[in-house]
C-alpha positions as CSV (number, residue, x, y, z in Angstrom):
1,M,28.2,-7.6,-55.8
2,N,24.5,-7.9,-56.8
3,K,24.0,-10.4,-54.0
4,V,25.5,-8.0,-51.4
5,I,23.1,-5.2,-52.7
6,V,20.1,-7.5,-52.5
7,V,21.0,-8.7,-49.0
8,L,21.6,-5.1,-47.8
9,A,18.2,-4.1,-49.4
10,I,16.5,-7.0,-47.6
11,I,18.1,-6.2,-44.3
12,T,17.3,-2.5,-44.6
13,S,13.7,-3.2,-45.5
14,I,13.3,-5.6,-42.5
15,I,14.8,-3.0,-40.2
16,F,12.5,-0.2,-41.4
17,T,9.4,-2.4,-41.3
18,S,10.1,-3.8,-37.9
19,C,10.8,-0.4,-36.2
20,K,7.9,1.6,-34.8
21,S,7.6,5.2,-35.6
22,A,8.3,7.7,-32.9
23,Q,4.6,8.4,-32.7
24,Q,3.8,4.7,-32.2
25,K,6.5,4.5,-29.5
26,E,5.1,7.6,-27.7
27,S,1.5,6.2,-27.9
28,T,2.7,2.9,-26.5
29,A,4.5,4.6,-23.7
30,K,1.5,6.8,-22.8
31,Q,-0.7,3.7,-22.7
32,N,1.7,1.9,-20.5
33,Y,1.8,4.9,-18.2
34,E,-2.0,5.1,-18.0
35,D,-2.3,1.4,-17.3
36,T,0.3,1.7,-14.5
37,K,-1.5,4.7,-13.1
38,I,-4.8,2.9,-13.1
39,S,-3.2,-0.2,-11.5
40,N,-1.7,2.0,-8.8
41,V,-5.0,3.7,-8.1
42,N,-6.7,0.3,-7.8
43,Q,-4.0,-1.0,-5.5
44,W,-4.3,2.2,-3.3
45,L,-8.1,1.8,-3.1
46,A,-7.8,-1.9,-2.1
47,F,-5.1,-1.1,0.4
48,K,-7.1,1.8,1.9
49,T,-10.3,-0.3,2.2
50,E,-8.4,-3.2,3.9
51,S,-6.5,-0.8,6.2
52,K,-9.7,1.0,7.3
53,A,-11.2,-2.4,8.2
54,K,-8.2,-3.3,10.2
55,I,-8.2,0.0,12.0
56,L,-11.9,-0.4,12.8
57,D,-11.2,-3.9,14.1
58,N,-8.5,-2.6,16.3
59,E,-10.8,0.1,17.7
60,K,-13.4,-2.6,18.6
61,K,-10.7,-4.7,20.3
62,I,-9.4,-1.7,22.2
63,A,-12.9,-0.9,23.3
64,E,-13.3,-4.5,24.6
65,L,-10.0,-4.1,26.5
66,K,-11.3,-1.0,28.2
67,V,-14.6,-2.7,29.1
68,R,-12.6,-5.6,30.5
69,M,-10.4,-3.3,32.5
70,N,-13.4,-1.5,34.0
71,K,-15.4,-4.5,35.0
72,P,-15.9,-4.9,38.7
73,G,-13.7,-7.5,40.4
74,N,-10.9,-7.1,37.9
75,T,-7.8,-5.5,39.0
76,F,-5.5,-4.0,36.4
77,D,-2.5,-1.8,37.1
78,G,-1.7,1.6,35.7
79,L,0.7,0.0,33.2
80,Y,-2.2,-1.9,31.6
81,R,-4.2,1.3,31.3
82,T,-1.2,3.1,29.8
83,R,-0.6,0.3,27.3
84,I,-4.3,0.5,26.2
85,E,-4.1,4.3,25.8
86,K,-0.8,4.0,23.9
87,L,-2.4,1.4,21.5
88,E,-5.4,3.7,21.0
89,A,-3.1,6.6,20.2
90,E,-1.1,4.6,17.7
91,N,-4.2,3.3,16.0
92,N,-5.5,6.8,15.7
93,E,-2.2,7.9,14.3
94,L,-2.4,5.2,11.6
95,K,-6.0,6.3,10.9
96,S,-4.7,9.8,10.4
97,K,-1.8,8.7,8.2
98,L,-4.2,6.8,6.0
99,K,-6.6,9.7,5.7
100,N,-3.8,12.3,4.9
101,Y,-1.7,10.2,2.5
102,N,-1.6,12.1,-0.8
103,G,-0.9,9.1,-3.0
104,N,2.6,10.1,-4.0
105,E,3.5,7.3,-6.5
106,T,7.3,7.5,-5.7
107,E,6.7,7.0,-2.0
108,W,3.9,4.4,-2.3
109,E,5.9,1.3,-1.6
110,T,7.6,2.9,1.4
111,F,4.3,4.2,2.8
112,K,2.7,0.8,2.4
113,S,5.6,-1.1,4.0
114,D,5.8,1.3,7.0
115,F,2.1,1.3,7.4
116,N,1.8,-2.5,7.4
117,R,4.7,-2.8,9.8
118,D,3.0,-0.4,12.3
119,M,-0.4,-2.1,11.8
120,N,1.1,-5.5,12.5
121,E,2.8,-4.2,15.6
122,I,-0.4,-2.7,17.0
123,E,-2.3,-6.0,16.2
124,K,0.4,-8.0,18.0
125,N,0.3,-5.7,21.1
126,I,-3.5,-5.9,21.2
127,K,-3.3,-9.7,21.1
128,D,-0.7,-9.7,23.9
129,L,-3.1,-7.7,26.1
130,F,-5.9,-10.2,25.6
131,R,-3.8,-12.9,27.1
């Protein structure tokens, strides 16, 4: 019987000493939240900077296409002009989306995925026009 009491006392003391207090748990949770928030902000800033650079690069390429189209001796049809104008509008739309994104954490992954998909499509279409 004494052995059972001693074993129970040891187990109880281990349980109490290994458990964190509610205040410690709350503090840890708050720290994890802050760390995640900082990480998300850093990811957003990096994504925004990279995306702005890609948009600027697209603008330069679109301008090159327009110059090429307007050079004397080159004949381009209306479809070519329409495709360039469409690419320019799509690129401007991405620029606007990036500028107006409010940083909603719950929609971040969806926004990022959709934005990257649209950006890749524009870049592919620009490359196709350079051929």
